[in-house]
Structure formats: structure tokens, C-alpha cells
PyMOL Python script that loads the backbone (N, CA, C, O; Angstrom):
from pymol import cmd

cmd.read_pdbstr("""\
ATOM      1  N   MET A   1      92.493  57.606 185.163  1.00  0.00           N
ATOM      2  CA  MET A   1      92.610  55.934 185.606  1.00  0.00           C
ATOM      3  C   MET A   1      93.831  55.686 186.223  1.00  0.00           C
ATOM      4  O   MET A   1      94.708  56.510 185.963  1.00  0.00           O
ATOM      5  N   GLY A   2      94.060  54.973 186.806  1.00  0.00           N
ATOM      6  CA  GLY A   2      95.431  54.918 187.697  1.00  0.00           C
ATOM      7  C   GLY A   2      95.683  53.170 187.255  1.00  0.00           C
ATOM      8  O   GLY A   2      94.758  52.357 187.231  1.00  0.00           O
ATOM      9  N   LEU A   3      96.861  52.900 186.987  1.00  0.00           N
ATOM     10  CA  LEU A   3      97.754  51.802 186.798  1.00  0.00           C
ATOM     11  C   LEU A   3      97.155  50.624 187.923  1.00  0.00           C
ATOM     12  O   LEU A   3      96.632  50.940 188.992  1.00  0.00           O
ATOM     13  N   SER A   4      97.320  49.382 187.509  1.00  0.00           N
ATOM     14  CA  SER A   4      97.137  48.310 188.511  1.00  0.00           C
ATOM     15  C   SER A   4      97.914  47.945 189.098  1.00  0.00           C
ATOM     16  O   SER A   4      99.027  48.092 188.593  1.00  0.00           O
ATOM     17  N   ALA A   5      97.874  47.409 190.185  1.00  0.00           N
ATOM     18  CA  ALA A   5      99.532  46.922 190.999  1.00  0.00           C
ATOM     19  C   ALA A   5      99.998  46.347 189.922  1.00  0.00           C
ATOM     20  O   ALA A   5     101.209  46.547 190.013  1.00  0.00           O
ATOM     21  N   GLY A   6      99.762  45.617 188.726  1.00  0.00           N
ATOM     22  CA  GLY A   6     100.407  44.498 187.969  1.00  0.00           C
ATOM     23  C   GLY A   6     101.461  45.556 187.007  1.00  0.00           C
ATOM     24  O   GLY A   6     102.678  45.378 186.946  1.00  0.00           O
ATOM     25  N   ALA A   7     100.853  46.482 186.410  1.00  0.00           N
ATOM     26  CA  ALA A   7     101.211  47.280 185.710  1.00  0.00           C
ATOM     27  C   ALA A   7     101.951  47.772 186.072  1.00  0.00           C
ATOM     28  O   ALA A   7     103.032  47.694 185.489  1.00  0.00           O
ATOM     29  N   TRP A   8     101.786  48.779 187.550  1.00  0.00           N
ATOM     30  CA  TRP A   8     103.321  49.180 187.795  1.00  0.00           C
ATOM     31  C   TRP A   8     104.426  48.678 188.427  1.00  0.00           C
ATOM     32  O   TRP A   8     105.499  49.224 188.685  1.00  0.00           O
ATOM     33  N   ALA A   9     103.823  46.983 188.761  1.00  0.00           N
ATOM     34  CA  ALA A   9     105.219  46.075 188.967  1.00  0.00           C
ATOM     35  C   ALA A   9     106.200  46.036 187.383  1.00  0.00           C
ATOM     36  O   ALA A   9     107.416  46.190 187.268  1.00  0.00           O
ATOM     37  N   LEU A  10     105.114  45.763 186.236  1.00  0.00           N
ATOM     38  CA  LEU A  10     105.862  45.887 185.119  1.00  0.00           C
ATOM     39  C   LEU A  10     106.675  46.779 184.853  1.00  0.00           C
ATOM     40  O   LEU A  10     107.694  46.453 184.244  1.00  0.00           O
ATOM     41  N   LEU A  11     106.508  47.885 185.156  1.00  0.00           N
ATOM     42  CA  LEU A  11     107.570  49.519 185.100  1.00  0.00           C
ATOM     43  C   LEU A  11     108.544  49.433 186.150  1.00  0.00           C
ATOM     44  O   LEU A  11     109.742  49.577 185.904  1.00  0.00           O
ATOM     45  N   LEU A  12     108.083  49.194 187.376  1.00  0.00           N
ATOM     46  CA  LEU A  12     109.224  49.406 187.754  1.00  0.00           C
ATOM     47  C   LEU A  12     110.213  48.901 188.731  1.00  0.00           C
ATOM     48  O   LEU A  12     110.906  49.634 189.437  1.00  0.00           O
ATOM     49  N   VAL A  13     110.247  47.334 188.736  1.00  0.00           N
ATOM     50  CA  VAL A  13     111.029  46.436 188.915  1.00  0.00           C
ATOM     51  C   VAL A  13     112.072  46.038 187.895  1.00  0.00           C
ATOM     52  O   VAL A  13     112.954  45.209 188.117  1.00  0.00           O
ATOM     53  N   PRO A  14     111.881  46.770 186.621  1.00  0.00           N
ATOM     54  CA  PRO A  14     113.046  46.550 185.569  1.00  0.00           C
ATOM     55  C   PRO A  14     113.919  47.648 185.931  1.00  0.00           C
ATOM     56  O   PRO A  14     115.146  47.672 186.034  1.00  0.00           O
ATOM     57  N   THR A  15     112.849  48.762 186.146  1.00  0.00           N
ATOM     58  CA  THR A  15     113.901  49.858 186.402  1.00  0.00           C
ATOM     59  C   THR A  15     114.708  50.427 187.216  1.00  0.00           C
ATOM     60  O   THR A  15     115.546  51.322 187.105  1.00  0.00           O
ATOM     61  N   PHE A  16     114.119  49.400 188.544  1.00  0.00           N
ATOM     62  CA  PHE A  16     115.304  49.558 189.994  1.00  0.00           C
ATOM     63  C   PHE A  16     116.115  48.291 189.275  1.00  0.00           C
ATOM     64  O   PHE A  16     117.243  48.779 189.193  1.00  0.00           O
ATOM     65  N   LEU A  17     116.159  47.667 189.009  1.00  0.00           N
ATOM     66  CA  LEU A  17     117.032  46.232 188.669  1.00  0.00           C
ATOM     67  C   LEU A  17     117.915  46.973 187.676  1.00  0.00           C
ATOM     68  O   LEU A  17     119.119  46.812 187.875  1.00  0.00           O
ATOM     69  N   ALA A  18     117.554  47.809 186.574  1.00  0.00           N
ATOM     70  CA  ALA A  18     118.451  48.285 185.687  1.00  0.00           C
ATOM     71  C   ALA A  18     119.237  49.833 186.747  1.00  0.00           C
ATOM     72  O   ALA A  18     120.383  49.994 186.328  1.00  0.00           O
ATOM     73  N   ILE A  19     118.999  50.583 187.568  1.00  0.00           N
ATOM     74  CA  ILE A  19     119.694  51.266 188.442  1.00  0.00           C
ATOM     75  C   ILE A  19     120.570  51.034 188.995  1.00  0.00           C
ATOM     76  O   ILE A  19     121.641  51.641 188.986  1.00  0.00           O
ATOM     77  N   ILE A  20     120.105  49.565 189.924  1.00  0.00           N
ATOM     78  CA  ILE A  20     120.936  48.329 190.660  1.00  0.00           C
ATOM     79  C   ILE A  20     122.217  47.764 189.795  1.00  0.00           C
ATOM     80  O   ILE A  20     123.366  47.783 190.237  1.00  0.00           O
ATOM     81  N   VAL A  21     121.898  47.323 188.662  1.00  0.00           N
ATOM     82  CA  VAL A  21     123.221  47.303 187.529  1.00  0.00           C
ATOM     83  C   VAL A  21     124.258  48.295 187.532  1.00  0.00           C
ATOM     84  O   VAL A  21     125.476  48.149 187.627  1.00  0.00           O
ATOM     85  N   MET A  22     123.546  49.347 187.410  1.00  0.00           N
ATOM     86  CA  MET A  22     123.960  50.117 186.921  1.00  0.00           C
ATOM     87  C   MET A  22     125.391  50.890 187.953  1.00  0.00           C
ATOM     88  O   MET A  22     126.513  51.203 187.554  1.00  0.00           O
ATOM     89  N   LEU A  23     124.807  51.011 189.333  1.00  0.00           N
ATOM     90  CA  LEU A  23     125.583  51.374 190.182  1.00  0.00           C
ATOM     91  C   LEU A  23     126.381  50.407 190.091  1.00  0.00           C
ATOM     92  O   LEU A  23     127.478  50.771 189.668  1.00  0.00           O
ATOM     93  N   VAL A  24     126.286  49.091 190.351  1.00  0.00           N
ATOM     94  CA  VAL A  24     127.475  47.822 190.898  1.00  0.00           C
ATOM     95  C   VAL A  24     128.569  48.110 189.506  1.00  0.00           C
ATOM     96  O   VAL A  24     129.774  48.336 189.621  1.00  0.00           O
ATOM     97  N   TYR A  25     127.869  48.043 188.307  1.00  0.00           N
ATOM     98  CA  TYR A  25     128.689  48.711 187.470  1.00  0.00           C
ATOM     99  C   TYR A  25     129.724  49.505 187.646  1.00  0.00           C
ATOM    100  O   TYR A  25     130.892  49.142 187.787  1.00  0.00           O
ATOM    101  N   GLY A  26     129.325  50.564 187.642  1.00  0.00           N
ATOM    102  CA  GLY A  26     129.863  51.796 187.900  1.00  0.00           C
ATOM    103  C   GLY A  26     131.291  51.794 189.338  1.00  0.00           C
ATOM    104  O   GLY A  26     132.351  52.414 189.431  1.00  0.00           O
ATOM    105  N   PHE A  27     130.615  50.793 190.226  1.00  0.00           N
ATOM    106  CA  PHE A  27     131.351  50.669 191.203  1.00  0.00           C
ATOM    107  C   PHE A  27     131.986  49.516 191.695  1.00  0.00           C
ATOM    108  O   PHE A  27     132.228  49.059 192.812  1.00  0.00           O
ATOM    109  N   TRP A  28     132.174  49.196 190.580  1.00  0.00           N
ATOM    110  CA  TRP A  28     132.808  47.436 190.425  1.00  0.00           C
ATOM    111  C   TRP A  28     134.172  47.581 190.696  1.00  0.00           C
ATOM    112  O   TRP A  28     134.567  46.568 191.274  1.00  0.00           O
ATOM    113  N   ASP A  29     135.302  48.622 190.485  1.00  0.00           N
ATOM    114  CA  ASP A  29     136.723  48.394 190.997  1.00  0.00           C
ATOM    115  C   ASP A  29     136.629  48.702 192.415  1.00  0.00           C
ATOM    116  O   ASP A  29     137.637  48.200 192.914  1.00  0.00           O
ATOM    117  N   ARG A  30     136.079  49.155 193.142  1.00  0.00           N
ATOM    118  CA  ARG A  30     135.819  49.238 194.578  1.00  0.00           C
ATOM    119  C   ARG A  30     135.079  48.201 195.292  1.00  0.00           C
ATOM    120  O   ARG A  30     135.103  48.102 196.519  1.00  0.00           O
ATOM    121  N   ILE A  31     134.385  47.386 194.473  1.00  0.00           N
ATOM    122  CA  ILE A  31     133.878  46.492 195.295  1.00  0.00           C
ATOM    123  C   ILE A  31     134.947  45.031 195.056  1.00  0.00           C
ATOM    124  O   ILE A  31     134.814  43.980 195.683  1.00  0.00           O
ATOM    125  N   THR A  32     135.647  45.212 194.346  1.00  0.00           N
ATOM    126  CA  THR A  32     136.508  44.135 194.032  1.00  0.00           C
ATOM    127  C   THR A  32     137.829  44.104 194.538  1.00  0.00           C
ATOM    128  O   THR A  32     138.577  43.144 194.722  1.00  0.00           O
ATOM    129  N   GLY A  33     138.023  45.557 194.772  1.00  0.00           N
ATOM    130  CA  GLY A  33     139.182  46.209 195.191  1.00  0.00           C
ATOM    131  C   GLY A  33     140.193  46.059 194.195  1.00  0.00           C
ATOM    132  O   GLY A  33     141.327  45.983 194.669  1.00  0.00           O
ATOM    133  N   LYS A  34     140.088  45.977 192.577  1.00  0.00           N
ATOM    134  CA  LYS A  34     140.753  45.653 191.771  1.00  0.00           C
ATOM    135  C   LYS A  34     140.681  47.309 190.987  1.00  0.00           C
ATOM    136  O   LYS A  34     139.802  48.158 191.125  1.00  0.00           O
ATOM    137  N   GLU A  35     141.830  47.364 190.223  1.00  0.00           N
ATOM    138  CA  GLU A  35     141.768  48.586 189.227  1.00  0.00           C
ATOM    139  C   GLU A  35     142.042  47.877 187.695  1.00  0.00           C
ATOM    140  O   GLU A  35     142.701  46.860 187.476  1.00  0.00           O
ATOM    141  N   TYR A  36     141.324  48.737 186.706  1.00  0.00           N
ATOM    142  CA  TYR A  36     141.706  48.125 185.685  1.00  0.00           C
ATOM    143  C   TYR A  36     143.115  48.894 185.204  1.00  0.00           C
ATOM    144  O   TYR A  36     143.536  50.028 185.437  1.00  0.00           O
ATOM    145  N   TYR A  37     143.708  47.672 184.357  1.00  0.00           N
ATOM    146  CA  TYR A  37     144.765  48.173 183.362  1.00  0.00           C
ATOM    147  C   TYR A  37     144.418  48.693 182.233  1.00  0.00           C
ATOM    148  O   TYR A  37     143.302  48.267 181.936  1.00  0.00           O
ATOM    149  N   VAL A  38     144.822  49.400 181.465  1.00  0.00           N
ATOM    150  CA  VAL A  38     144.436  50.481 180.305  1.00  0.00           C
ATOM    151  C   VAL A  38     145.498  50.450 179.970  1.00  0.00           C
ATOM    152  O   VAL A  38     146.474  50.858 180.600  1.00  0.00           O
ATOM    153  N   ASP A  39     145.463  49.667 178.295  1.00  0.00           N
ATOM    154  CA  ASP A  39     146.757  49.883 177.745  1.00  0.00           C
ATOM    155  C   ASP A  39     146.248  50.505 175.868  1.00  0.00           C
ATOM    156  O   ASP A  39     145.057  50.777 175.719  1.00  0.00           O
ATOM    157  N   GLU A  40     146.910  50.618 175.002  1.00  0.00           N
ATOM    158  CA  GLU A  40     146.160  50.845 173.780  1.00  0.00           C
ATOM    159  C   GLU A  40     146.101  49.590 173.351  1.00  0.00           C
ATOM    160  O   GLU A  40     146.350  49.774 172.159  1.00  0.00           O
ATOM    161  N   ASP A  41     145.996  48.789 173.434  1.00  0.00           N
ATOM    162  CA  ASP A  41     145.645  47.204 173.048  1.00  0.00           C
ATOM    163  C   ASP A  41     145.070  46.338 174.264  1.00  0.00           C
ATOM    164  O   ASP A  41     144.587  45.225 174.053  1.00  0.00           O
ATOM    165  N   VAL A  42     145.135  46.831 175.402  1.00  0.00           N
ATOM    166  CA  VAL A  42     144.633  45.750 176.729  1.00  0.00           C
ATOM    167  C   VAL A  42     144.022  46.472 177.553  1.00  0.00           C
ATOM    168  O   VAL A  42     144.448  47.380 178.267  1.00  0.00           O
ATOM    169  N   LEU A  43     142.404  45.792 177.372  1.00  0.00           N
ATOM    170  CA  LEU A  43     142.063  46.037 178.815  1.00  0.00           C
ATOM    171  C   LEU A  43     141.604  44.797 180.054  1.00  0.00           C
ATOM    172  O   LEU A  43     140.894  43.793 180.003  1.00  0.00           O
ATOM    173  N   GLY A  44     142.335  45.397 181.043  1.00  0.00           N
ATOM    174  CA  GLY A  44     142.123  44.042 181.955  1.00  0.00           C
ATOM    175  C   GLY A  44     142.350  44.521 183.283  1.00  0.00           C
ATOM    176  O   GLY A  44     142.649  45.682 183.560  1.00  0.00           O
ATOM    177  N   TYR A  45     142.165  43.399 184.248  1.00  0.00           N
ATOM    178  CA  TYR A  45     142.622  43.883 185.618  1.00  0.00           C
ATOM    179  C   TYR A  45     143.832  44.569 186.202  1.00  0.00           C
ATOM    180  O   TYR A  45     143.943  45.547 186.941  1.00  0.00           O
ATOM    181  N   ASP A  46     144.969  43.506 185.472  1.00  0.00           N
ATOM    182  CA  ASP A  46     146.023  43.313 186.251  1.00  0.00           C
ATOM    183  C   ASP A  46     147.039  43.109 185.193  1.00  0.00           C
ATOM    184  O   ASP A  46     146.612  42.655 184.132  1.00  0.00           O
ATOM    185  N   GLU A  47     148.280  43.356 185.285  1.00  0.00           N
ATOM    186  CA  GLU A  47     149.828  43.487 184.550  1.00  0.00           C
ATOM    187  C   GLU A  47     149.901  42.153 184.061  1.00  0.00           C
ATOM    188  O   GLU A  47     150.309  41.966 182.915  1.00  0.00           O
ATOM    189  N   LYS A  48     149.466  40.949 184.978  1.00  0.00           N
ATOM    190  CA  LYS A  48     149.891  39.751 185.000  1.00  0.00           C
ATOM    191  C   LYS A  48     149.324  39.186 183.685  1.00  0.00           C
ATOM    192  O   LYS A  48     149.877  38.177 183.248  1.00  0.00           O
ATOM    193  N   MET A  49     148.449  39.628 183.105  1.00  0.00           N
ATOM    194  CA  MET A  49     147.361  38.922 182.015  1.00  0.00           C
ATOM    195  C   MET A  49     148.233  39.696 180.692  1.00  0.00           C
ATOM    196  O   MET A  49     147.783  39.498 179.563  1.00  0.00           O
ATOM    197  N   LEU A  50     149.332  40.471 180.825  1.00  0.00           N
ATOM    198  CA  LEU A  50     149.506  40.397 179.927  1.00  0.00           C
ATOM    199  C   LEU A  50     150.899  39.329 179.535  1.00  0.00           C
ATOM    200  O   LEU A  50     151.229  39.151 178.362  1.00  0.00           O
TER     201      LEU A  50
END
""", "prot")
cmd.dss("prot")
cmd.show_as("cartoon", "prot")
cmd.util.cbc("prot")
cmd.orient("prot")
């Protein structure tokens, strides 16, 4: 017995959305053109935030 179209949509739509979110999160610094500034106490996009 196969799954209905609604069941496939229920399984695949959130999966594809999660993959897209992970890719956007992974490449966010390239998308925005900004790099993270990382310090012991501060995580931010640029040193002006200090």
C-alpha cells in the first residue's frame, strides 16, 4: 500500500523546507557579504558593534 498524495506532501514539504533553511543558514555570510566577528564574549557581524 502506497501513501496518498496528502501523506507524501506532509512528509516532503517540511523536509524540503528544512533543507532550504539549513542551506541558507550555512551560506548566510556569503549571501549577506558580511563575515562574523567572533571574540570570547562577543559574536557579531562587525567590530563597530563593540
